[in-house]
C-alpha positions in Angstrom: 4.4 -71.2 11.4 1.1 -69.4 10.8 2.4 -67.8 7.6 3.7 -71.2 6.4 0.4 -72.8 7.1 -1.6 -70.1 5.4 0.7 -70.2 2.3 0.4 -73.9 2.1 -3.3 -74.0 2.7 -4.6 -71.0 0.7 -1.9 -69.5 -1.6 -0.5 -72.7 -3.3 -3.9 -74.2 -4.2 -4.9 -71.1 -6.2 -1.7 -70.9 -8.3 -2.0 -72.2 -11.9 -0.4 -75.5 -12.5 1.3 -74.3 -15.7 3.1 -71.0 -16.4 4.1 -69.7 -19.8 7.0 -67.3 -20.0 7.5 -66.3 -23.6 7.6 -69.6 -25.5 8.6 -71.6 -22.4 6.0 -73.7 -20.5 6.8 -74.4 -16.9 4.9 -76.3 -14.3 4.3 -75.0 -10.8 6.8 -77.4 -9.2 9.6 -76.3 -11.6 8.9 -72.6 -10.9 8.8 -73.3 -7.2 12.2 -75.1 -7.4 13.7 -72.2 -9.4 12.5 -69.6 -6.9 14.1 -71.8 -4.2 17.4 -72.0 -6.1 17.5 -68.3 -6.6 16.9 -67.6 -2.9 19.6 -70.2 -2.1 22.1 -68.4 -4.4 21.4 -65.0 -2.7 21.9 -66.6 0.8 25.0 -68.4 -0.4 26.5 -65.1 -1.8 26.0 -63.5 1.6 27.5 -66.4 3.5 30.6 -66.6 1.3 31.3 -62.9 0.8 29.9 -60.9 3.8 32.4 -60.9 6.6 30.7 -59.4 9.6 27.2 -59.7 11.0 25.4 -56.9 12.7 26.5 -57.1 16.3 23.3 -56.5 18.1 19.7 -57.7 17.4 18.3 -54.8 19.4 19.4 -52.4 16.7 16.4 -53.7 14.7 12.8 -53.1 15.5 10.4 -55.9 16.4 8.6 -55.1 13.1 11.8 -56.0 11.1 12.0 -59.3 12.9 8.3 -60.0 12.4 8.6 -59.1 8.7 11.6 -61.5 8.4 9.7 -64.3 10.1 6.7 -63.8 7.8 9.0 -63.7 4.8 10.7 -67.0 5.8 7.2 -68.5 6.5 6.0 -67.5 3.0 9.1 -69.0 1.4 8.8 -72.1 3.5 5.2 -72.5 2.7 5.8 -71.9 -1.0 8.8 -74.2 -1.4 8.1 -76.8 1.3 11.7 -76.4 2.5 12.4 -75.6 6.1 14.2 -72.4 5.5 17.5 -73.3 7.1 19.4 -71.7 4.3 17.6 -68.4 5.2 17.3 -68.8 8.9 20.9 -69.5 9.6 22.2 -66.4 7.6 19.5 -64.3 9.1 20.6 -65.2 12.6 24.2 -64.6 11.8 23.8 -61.3 10.1 21.1 -59.8 12.3 22.2 -61.0 15.7 25.9 -61.6 15.2 25.6 -65.2 16.3 28.4 -67.7 15.5 27.7 -70.3 12.8 27.3 -73.0 15.4 24.9 -71.0 17.6 22.8 -70.0 14.6 22.7 -73.6 13.4 21.6 -75.0 16.8 18.9 -72.3 17.2 17.7 -72.8 13.6 17.0 -76.5 14.1 14.1 -75.7 16.3 12.8 -73.1 14.0 13.2 -75.3 11.0 11.2 -78.1 12.7 8.4 -75.7 13.6 8.3 -74.2 10.1 8.2 -77.5 8.3 5.6 -79.2 10.5 2.7 -77.2 9.0 3.7 -78.0 5.4 4.2 -81.7 6.3 0.8 -81.8 8.0 -1.0 -80.1 5.1 0.6 -82.5 2.6 -0.4 -85.5 4.7 -4.0 -84.2 5.2 -4.3 -83.5 1.5 -3.5 -87.1 0.7 0.0 -86.7 -0.8 1.9 -90.0 -0.5 5.2 -90.4 1.3 7.8 -92.8 0.2 8.5 -94.2 3.7 11.6 -96.3 2.9 13.3 -93.3 1.4 12.1 -91.0 4.2 13.5 -93.4 6.9 16.8 -93.8 5.1 17.2 -90.0 4.7 16.2 -89.3 8.3 18.7 -91.9 9.6 21.6 -90.7 7.5 20.7 -87.0 8.2 20.9 -87.7 12.0 24.2 -89.5 11.6 25.5 -86.7 9.3 24.4 -84.1 11.9 26.5 -85.8 14.6 29.5 -86.0 12.2 29.1 -82.3 11.3 28.9 -81.2 14.9 32.2 -83.1 15.5 34.0 -81.7 12.5 32.7 -78.1 13.1 34.7 -78.0 16.3 37.9 -78.0 14.3 37.0 -75.3 11.7 37.1 -71.5 12.1 33.7 -69.9 12.2 34.3 -67.7 9.1 35.5 -70.7 7.1 32.6 -72.7 8.3 30.2 -70.0 7.2 31.9 -69.9 3.7 31.8 -73.7 3.4 28.1 -73.6 4.2 27.5 -70.9 1.6 29.4 -72.9 -1.0 27.3 -76.0 -0.2 24.1 -73.9 -0.6 25.4 -72.5 -4.0 26.3 -76.0 -5.3 22.8 -77.2 -4.4 21.2 -74.2 -6.0 23.1 -74.7 -9.3 22.1 -78.4 -9.2 18.5 -77.4 -8.8 18.7 -75.0 -11.7 20.3 -77.5 -14.0 17.9 -80.2 -13.0 14.8 -78.0 -13.6 16.0 -76.6 -16.9 
């Protein structure tokens, strides 16, 4: 949370609003979305093709876990996204959790990671389209319950692959939309 807050408060405001790469001009938001899409593709690749997680979190040092948390906080602060596409694979591959266990545990982490970004945006005067927000929140909650029900009937490895495919699809959509 602290890394997300620091990134959103101090790093993002000092970035230039326009980037020039060769002859291509990109705005900050487009670059942010393309970085997000690239990270989503990496996470999707691991979810689809890596079969086994590491069986015991104690095999990693506390420094590795702290570095992972800081990295996710930087990405969350930079992109404004809660990091579920990173947190879930991290929990699966580091701790050996099942897809369902990692998803449940990540919900709390995602909420904690996104709250600082949301607060900074509100305090800086960014507007929120409340009808869209309420509609998305309502259908997200309904979709969550539907997903929990459906997940009971799907094997964990298959669920992990489907999640990876969904992330890859969204990443490609972001790339196409931004280009």
